[in-house]
DOLO-884998 format. One record per atom (N, C-alpha, C): x, y, z; residue in three letters; atom name. Coordinates in pm, 1 decimal. Example, Ala and Ser with C-alpha at 12.3 -4.5 7.8 and 13.67 -1.06 7.14 Angstrom:
BEGIN
east  north  up  resn  name
1319.0  -569.0  780.0  ala  N .
1230.0  -450.0  780.0  ala  CA .
1320.0  -330.0  780.0  ala  C .
1285.0  -225.0  708.0  ser  N .
1367.0  -106.0  714.0  ser  CA .
1290.0  3.0  787.0  ser  C .
//
This chain:
BEGIN
east  north  up  resn  name
83.6  -117.9  0.0  unk  N .
0.0  0.0  0.0  unk  CA .
87.5  123.4  0.0  unk  C .
45.0  225.4  -65.6  unk  N .
119.3  349.4  -78.1  unk  CA .
94.6  435.6  45.1  unk  C .
201.0  499.8  96.9  unk  N .
187.5  587.0  213.5  unk  CA .
144.9  726.3  170.3  unk  C .
20.4  738.4  134.1  unk  N .
-36.3  864.3  90.4  unk  CA .
-175.6  872.4  149.9  unk  C .
-203.8  978.7  227.4  unk  N .
-335.5  985.7  292.2  unk  CA .
-452.4  994.3  193.7  unk  C .
-426.2  1036.5  69.7  unk  N .
-532.2  1045.9  -30.6  unk  CA .
-547.1  919.3  -111.6  unk  C .
-461.1  820.9  -87.5  unk  N .
-462.3  696.8  -165.1  unk  CA .
-576.2  607.2  -118.9  unk  C .
-652.6  560.3  -213.3  unk  N .
-758.1  463.1  -185.2  unk  CA .
-708.2  329.0  -237.7  unk  C .
-743.7  223.6  -169.7  unk  N .
-701.6  89.1  -209.1  unk  CA .
-728.7  65.6  -357.2  unk  C .
-657.2  -29.7  -415.6  unk  N .
-677.3  -62.7  -556.4  unk  CA .
-824.2  -97.6  -580.1  unk  C .
-881.1  -38.1  -682.1  unk  N .
-1022.4  -59.2  -712.7  unk  CA .
-1039.7  -128.9  -846.4  unk  C .
-1133.1  -220.9  -850.6  unk  N .
-1166.2  -286.1  -977.3  unk  CA .
-1250.7  -190.2  -1059.9  unk  C .
-1264.0  -219.5  -1187.6  unk  N .
-1348.3  -137.1  -1273.7  unk  CA .
-1493.4  -135.1  -1224.9  unk  C .
-1539.7  -247.1  -1172.5  unk  N .
-1676.6  -253.4  -1121.5  unk  CA .
-1694.6  -159.1  -1002.6  unk  C .
-1592.4  -152.2  -916.1  unk  N .
-1599.9  -62.0  -801.1  unk  CA .
-1592.8  84.4  -845.5  unk  C .
-1508.9  112.7  -944.6  unk  N .
-1499.5  247.9  -999.1  unk  CA .
-1633.7  289.1  -1058.2  unk  C .
-1694.1  197.3  -1132.1  unk  N .
-1825.0  223.8  -1193.2  unk  CA .
-1928.5  258.3  -1086.2  unk  C .
-1930.8  181.3  -978.3  unk  N .
-2026.6  204.3  -870.2  unk  CA .
-2002.2  340.4  -804.6  unk  C .
-1878.3  371.0  -772.2  unk  N .
-1844.8  496.4  -704.2  unk  CA .
-1879.5  617.0  -790.8  unk  C .
-1839.0  611.6  -917.3  unk  N .
-1864.5  726.5  -1004.3  unk  CA .
-2012.9  741.8  -1038.5  unk  C .
-2084.2  631.6  -1050.3  unk  N .
-2228.6  638.7  -1075.3  unk  CA .
-2298.6  705.8  -957.5  unk  C .
-2261.4  666.1  -835.7  unk  N .
-2321.7  725.8  -716.2  unk  CA .
-2283.9  873.9  -704.9  unk  C .
-2157.3  904.5  -733.6  unk  N .
-2112.9  1043.6  -726.9  unk  CA .
-2185.3  1128.8  -831.4  unk  C .
-2210.4  1071.2  -948.7  unk  N .
-2278.3  1142.5  -1055.8  unk  CA .
-2423.4  1175.5  -1022.8  unk  C .
-2483.0  1103.9  -927.6  unk  N .
-2620.0  1133.2  -885.3  unk  CA .
-2624.5  1261.1  -801.5  unk  C .
-2517.0  1286.4  -726.1  unk  N .
-2512.5  1402.1  -637.0  unk  CA .
-2469.3  1529.9  -707.7  unk  C .
-2370.7  1516.3  -797.4  unk  N .
-2321.7  1634.1  -869.3  unk  CA .
-2263.0  1590.0  -1002.9  unk  C .
-2246.0  1685.6  -1091.3  unk  N .
-2195.5  1653.7  -1223.4  unk  CA .
-2048.8  1611.3  -1215.5  unk  C .
-2015.4  1505.7  -1288.8  unk  N .
-1878.0  1457.5  -1292.8  unk  CA .
-1794.3  1547.1  -1382.9  unk  C .
-1664.5  1559.0  -1349.4  unk  N .
-1576.9  1635.9  -1437.5  unk  CA .
-1538.4  1548.8  -1557.8  unk  C .
-1466.7  1606.2  -1649.4  unk  N .
-1433.7  1539.3  -1775.3  unk  CA .
-1363.6  1404.9  -1752.3  unk  C .
-1261.0  1404.5  -1667.2  unk  N .
-1184.4  1281.8  -1642.0  unk  CA .
-1271.2  1174.9  -1576.2  unk  C .
-1357.1  1217.0  -1485.2  unk  N .
-1445.5  1121.7  -1418.7  unk  CA .
-1545.3  1061.6  -1516.8  unk  C .
-1595.1  1143.3  -1608.5  unk  N .
-1687.4  1092.1  -1710.6  unk  CA .
-1619.1  988.5  -1798.8  unk  C .
-1494.9  1018.1  -1837.7  unk  N .
-1419.4  921.9  -1919.3  unk  CA .
-1395.5  791.9  -1842.9  unk  C .
-1358.9  805.1  -1715.1  unk  N .
-1335.3  686.5  -1632.7  unk  CA .
-1463.0  604.5  -1617.9  unk  C .
-1575.4  671.6  -1600.5  unk  N .
-1703.6  601.8  -1586.8  unk  CA .
-1740.6  530.1  -1716.1  unk  C .
-1722.9  595.3  -1829.4  unk  N .
-1752.4  530.9  -1957.7  unk  CA .
-1663.4  408.6  -1978.6  unk  C .
-1536.3  421.0  -1944.0  unk  N .
-1443.3  308.2  -1956.3  unk  CA .
-1488.2  192.7  -1865.4  unk  C .
-1522.6  226.3  -1741.4  unk  N .
-1566.5  123.8  -1647.2  unk  CA .
-1695.3  55.7  -1694.8  unk  C .
-1789.3  133.8  -1747.5  unk  N .
-1914.1  75.6  -1798.4  unk  CA .
-1887.4  -19.7  -1914.3  unk  C .
-1792.2  17.5  -1996.2  unk  N .
-1761.5  -61.3  -2115.0  unk  CA .
-1689.4  -191.9  -2082.0  unk  C .
-1598.7  -188.1  -1983.0  unk  N .
-1510.9  -302.5  -1960.3  unk  CA .
-1532.2  -379.1  -1830.5  unk  C .
-1610.5  -329.2  -1736.8  unk  N .
-1635.6  -402.9  -1612.6  unk  CA .
-1715.0  -529.1  -1644.8  unk  C .
-1663.8  -642.0  -1601.1  unk  N .
-1726.6  -769.2  -1635.3  unk  CA .
-1811.6  -826.5  -1522.8  unk  C .
-1792.4  -776.1  -1401.2  unk  N .
-1865.2  -827.2  -1285.9  unk  CA .
-1941.1  -714.2  -1217.5  unk  C .
-2035.5  -751.3  -1134.6  unk  N .
-2101.8  -651.9  -1050.7  unk  CA .
-2003.0  -610.7  -941.5  unk  C .
-2022.3  -494.4  -880.3  unk  N .
-1930.5  -452.5  -773.4  unk  CA .
-1921.9  -553.4  -658.9  unk  C .
-2035.0  -612.2  -620.8  unk  N .
-2034.8  -708.7  -511.6  unk  CA .
-1952.9  -833.1  -547.6  unk  C .
-1975.4  -885.1  -666.5  unk  N .
-1900.5  -1003.6  -709.6  unk  CA .
-1752.7  -971.9  -728.4  unk  C .
-1721.9  -853.8  -779.3  unk  N .
-1582.1  -813.4  -796.6  unk  CA .
-1512.1  -806.3  -661.7  unk  C .
-1580.2  -752.3  -563.4  unk  N .
-1522.5  -741.4  -429.2  unk  CA .
-1500.5  -880.3  -368.1  unk  C .
-1598.5  -969.9  -385.9  unk  N .
-1585.2  -1106.3  -333.4  unk  CA .
-1468.9  -1179.3  -399.6  unk  C .
-1458.6  -1169.1  -531.9  unk  N .
-1350.0  -1236.7  -602.9  unk  CA .
-1215.1  -1179.2  -560.3  unk  C .
-1206.5  -1047.9  -547.9  unk  N .
-1081.5  -984.1  -504.3  unk  CA .
-1040.1  -1038.1  -367.6  unk  C .
-1136.1  -1048.0  -275.7  unk  N .
-1106.5  -1098.7  -141.4  unk  CA .
-1056.2  -1243.4  -148.3  unk  C .
-1123.1  -1326.4  -228.2  unk  N .
-1081.6  -1466.6  -241.2  unk  CA .
-941.9  -1477.7  -302.7  unk  C .
-912.2  -1391.4  -399.3  unk  N .
-779.4  -1393.1  -461.4  unk  CA .
-671.9  -1348.5  -362.8  unk  C .
-703.1  -1250.7  -281.4  unk  N .
-605.7  -1202.5  -183.9  unk  CA .
-579.2  -1306.7  -74.9  unk  C .
-674.8  -1396.5  -51.8  unk  N .
-654.2  -1506.4  42.3  unk  CA .
-550.0  -1605.7  -10.6  unk  C .
-521.8  -1597.9  -141.0  unk  N .
-417.7  -1681.9  -201.8  unk  CA .
-281.9  -1610.8  -198.0  unk  C .
-270.0  -1509.5  -113.8  unk  N .
-148.0  -1430.2  -95.5  unk  CA .
-110.1  -1349.4  -218.8  unk  C .
-209.9  -1307.7  -295.2  unk  N .
-184.5  -1216.8  -406.8  unk  CA .
-194.9  -1074.3  -355.7  unk  C .
-119.5  -984.5  -414.4  unk  N .
-129.7  -844.2  -376.5  unk  CA .
-262.9  -789.5  -425.1  unk  C .
-302.7  -679.5  -366.4  unk  N .
-427.5  -614.8  -406.8  unk  CA .
-421.5  -576.0  -553.9  unk  C .
-307.7  -527.0  -597.8  unk  N .
-290.9  -484.7  -737.7  unk  CA .
-311.5  -601.0  -834.8  unk  C .
-250.8  -714.9  -805.2  unk  N .
-263.6  -832.0  -892.3  unk  CA .
-406.2  -886.6  -887.2  unk  C .
-465.4  -889.2  -769.0  unk  N .
-602.5  -938.3  -755.0  unk  CA .
-698.7  -852.9  -838.1  unk  C .
-682.2  -721.7  -833.9  unk  N .
-769.1  -632.4  -910.6  unk  CA .
-749.9  -653.7  -1060.2  unk  C .
-626.0  -673.8  -1100.9  unk  N .
-598.9  -698.3  -1243.2  unk  CA .
-672.5  -824.5  -1289.1  unk  C .
-669.2  -928.2  -1207.0  unk  N .
-736.5  -1053.3  -1240.5  unk  CA .
-888.3  -1033.7  -1242.1  unk  C .
-941.2  -959.4  -1145.1  unk  N .
-1085.5  -931.2  -1140.3  unk  CA .
-1129.2  -856.5  -1266.1  unk  C .
-1050.4  -759.8  -1307.6  unk  N .
-1087.5  -679.4  -1425.0  unk  CA .
-1079.1  -757.8  -1555.0  unk  C .
-981.0  -845.0  -1565.9  unk  N .
-958.6  -917.1  -1691.8  unk  CA .
-1035.2  -1049.3  -1696.8  unk  C .
-1052.5  -1115.0  -1582.6  unk  N .
-1105.9  -1251.8  -1577.0  unk  CA .
-1032.2  -1337.4  -1680.3  unk  C .
-901.7  -1355.9  -1657.6  unk  N .
-816.5  -1417.1  -1760.7  unk  CA .
-840.4  -1566.0  -1782.8  unk  C .
-808.7  -1608.6  -1905.1  unk  N .
-801.4  -1752.3  -1933.4  unk  CA .
-659.5  -1797.0  -1895.8  unk  C .
-626.5  -1922.7  -1919.0  unk  N .
-496.9  -1977.2  -1876.5  unk  CA .
-379.2  -1902.4  -1940.4  unk  C .
-390.1  -1872.4  -2067.7  unk  N .
-280.3  -1804.2  -2138.0  unk  CA .
-262.7  -1662.4  -2083.5  unk  C .
-373.5  -1591.0  -2064.8  unk  N .
-365.6  -1455.0  -2010.8  unk  CA .
-310.2  -1455.7  -1867.9  unk  C .
-349.0  -1556.3  -1789.1  unk  N .
-296.8  -1567.2  -1653.2  unk  CA .
-146.7  -1593.1  -1655.1  unk  C .
-99.3  -1675.1  -1749.0  unk  N .
45.0  -1697.9  -1762.4  unk  CA .
118.3  -1566.7  -1790.4  unk  C .
59.3  -1482.4  -1873.2  unk  N .
121.2  -1352.7  -1903.4  unk  CA .
124.0  -1262.2  -1779.9  unk  C .
17.1  -1263.1  -1702.8  unk  N .
14.3  -1185.3  -1579.0  unk  CA .
117.8  -1239.8  -1481.0  unk  C .
125.0  -1372.7  -1470.8  unk  N .
218.9  -1436.0  -1378.0  unk  CA .
363.3  -1410.5  -1418.6  unk  C .
389.3  -1402.1  -1547.4  unk  N .
524.5  -1374.8  -1594.9  unk  CA .
573.7  -1239.2  -1544.4  unk  C .
483.8  -1144.6  -1542.7  unk  N .
520.4  -1009.8  -1497.3  unk  CA .
517.9  -999.4  -1344.7  unk  C .
427.6  -1071.7  -1282.1  unk  N .
411.6  -1068.4  -1135.9  unk  CA .
451.9  -1203.5  -1079.5  unk  C .
572.4  -1212.5  -1035.5  unk  N .
627.9  -1340.6  -990.7  unk  CA .
561.8  -1395.2  -864.9  unk  C .
464.4  -1326.2  -809.9  unk  N .
397.9  -1371.1  -688.0  unk  CA .
298.0  -1483.4  -712.9  unk  C .
262.4  -1507.4  -838.3  unk  N .
165.1  -1611.5  -870.3  unk  CA .
238.9  -1743.6  -891.4  unk  C .
212.2  -1839.3  -802.7  unk  N .
278.6  -1969.8  -812.4  unk  CA .
199.9  -2060.9  -906.7  unk  C .
264.2  -2167.5  -950.3  unk  N .
197.8  -2266.0  -1036.1  unk  CA .
76.5  -2326.0  -964.9  unk  C .
91.7  -2351.0  -835.8  unk  N .
-17.7  -2407.3  -756.9  unk  CA .
-136.4  -2310.4  -752.1  unk  C .
-105.9  -2181.8  -734.9  unk  N .
-212.5  -2081.3  -728.5  unk  CA .
-280.8  -2059.1  -862.3  unk  C .
-210.3  -2083.9  -971.9  unk  N .
-271.1  -2063.8  -1103.8  unk  CA .
-397.9  -2147.1  -1120.3  unk  C .
-392.5  -2271.2  -1077.5  unk  N .
-510.5  -2358.1  -1088.5  unk  CA .
-625.3  -2304.9  -1003.7  unk  C .
-593.0  -2261.9  -881.3  unk  N .
-696.0  -2208.6  -792.4  unk  CA .
-755.0  -2079.5  -850.2  unk  C .
-669.3  -1994.4  -905.6  unk  N .
-715.1  -1869.1  -965.2  unk  CA .
-808.2  -1897.7  -1082.4  unk  C .
-769.0  -1990.1  -1168.3  unk  N .
-851.8  -2023.3  -1284.5  unk  CA .
-987.0  -2081.7  -1242.7  unk  C .
-988.5  -2160.5  -1134.4  unk  N .
-1114.7  -2214.9  -1083.7  unk  CA .
-1205.9  -2102.2  -1034.2  unk  C .
-1148.0  -2008.8  -958.9  unk  N .
-1226.0  -1895.4  -909.2  unk  CA .
-1279.9  -1811.5  -1024.0  unk  C .
-1193.7  -1780.0  -1119.4  unk  N .
-1234.5  -1699.0  -1234.6  unk  CA .
-1345.3  -1769.4  -1311.3  unk  C .
-1329.7  -1898.1  -1330.7  unk  N .
-1430.2  -1975.8  -1403.0  unk  CA .
-1564.9  -1970.2  -1330.4  unk  C .
-1562.5  -1981.8  -1199.2  unk  N .
-1684.9  -1976.9  -1119.4  unk  CA .
-1755.7  -1841.7  -1137.2  unk  C .
-1679.9  -1735.1  -1133.1  unk  N .
-1740.0  -1602.0  -1145.1  unk  CA .
-1783.2  -1571.9  -1290.0  unk  C .
-1711.4  -1626.8  -1385.9  unk  N .
-1752.6  -1608.5  -1526.9  unk  CA .
-1886.5  -1676.8  -1551.1  unk  C .
-1903.6  -1797.0  -1495.0  unk  N .
-2030.4  -1870.7  -1512.1  unk  CA .
-2146.6  -1795.3  -1449.3  unk  C .
-2121.2  -1732.3  -1334.4  unk  N .
-2226.1  -1655.3  -1266.3  unk  CA .
-2273.6  -1536.6  -1350.6  unk  C .
-2185.7  -1482.1  -1432.9  unk  N .
-2219.3  -1364.4  -1511.8  unk  CA .
-2286.2  -1398.8  -1644.8  unk  C .
-2279.6  -1521.5  -1685.3  unk  N .
-2337.2  -1561.3  -1815.9  unk  CA .
-2485.4  -1584.0  -1807.0  unk  C .
//
């Protein structure tokens, strides 16, 4: 975690979508917020609740918040997970199977 009092924990696209949608009800969003909301609407694959649950389950596998959010946002297949793991050495071979099972479970729920 970053030592910055204004820093908010890593957020999935679904969480960003929820926050900006709620904020947009109270007051008009600025240009950057509107762009972020449109991006989140376009690419968020899970509901905020499911994204939060999956992130928590992934972090229980000793993944960092950043890596867990990346997985939540992408819902990777095996090849995509290998690419993420190549860059983030924290993902073990044993965890890859567990991650793919979790992702598969959440993908089925969304279909």
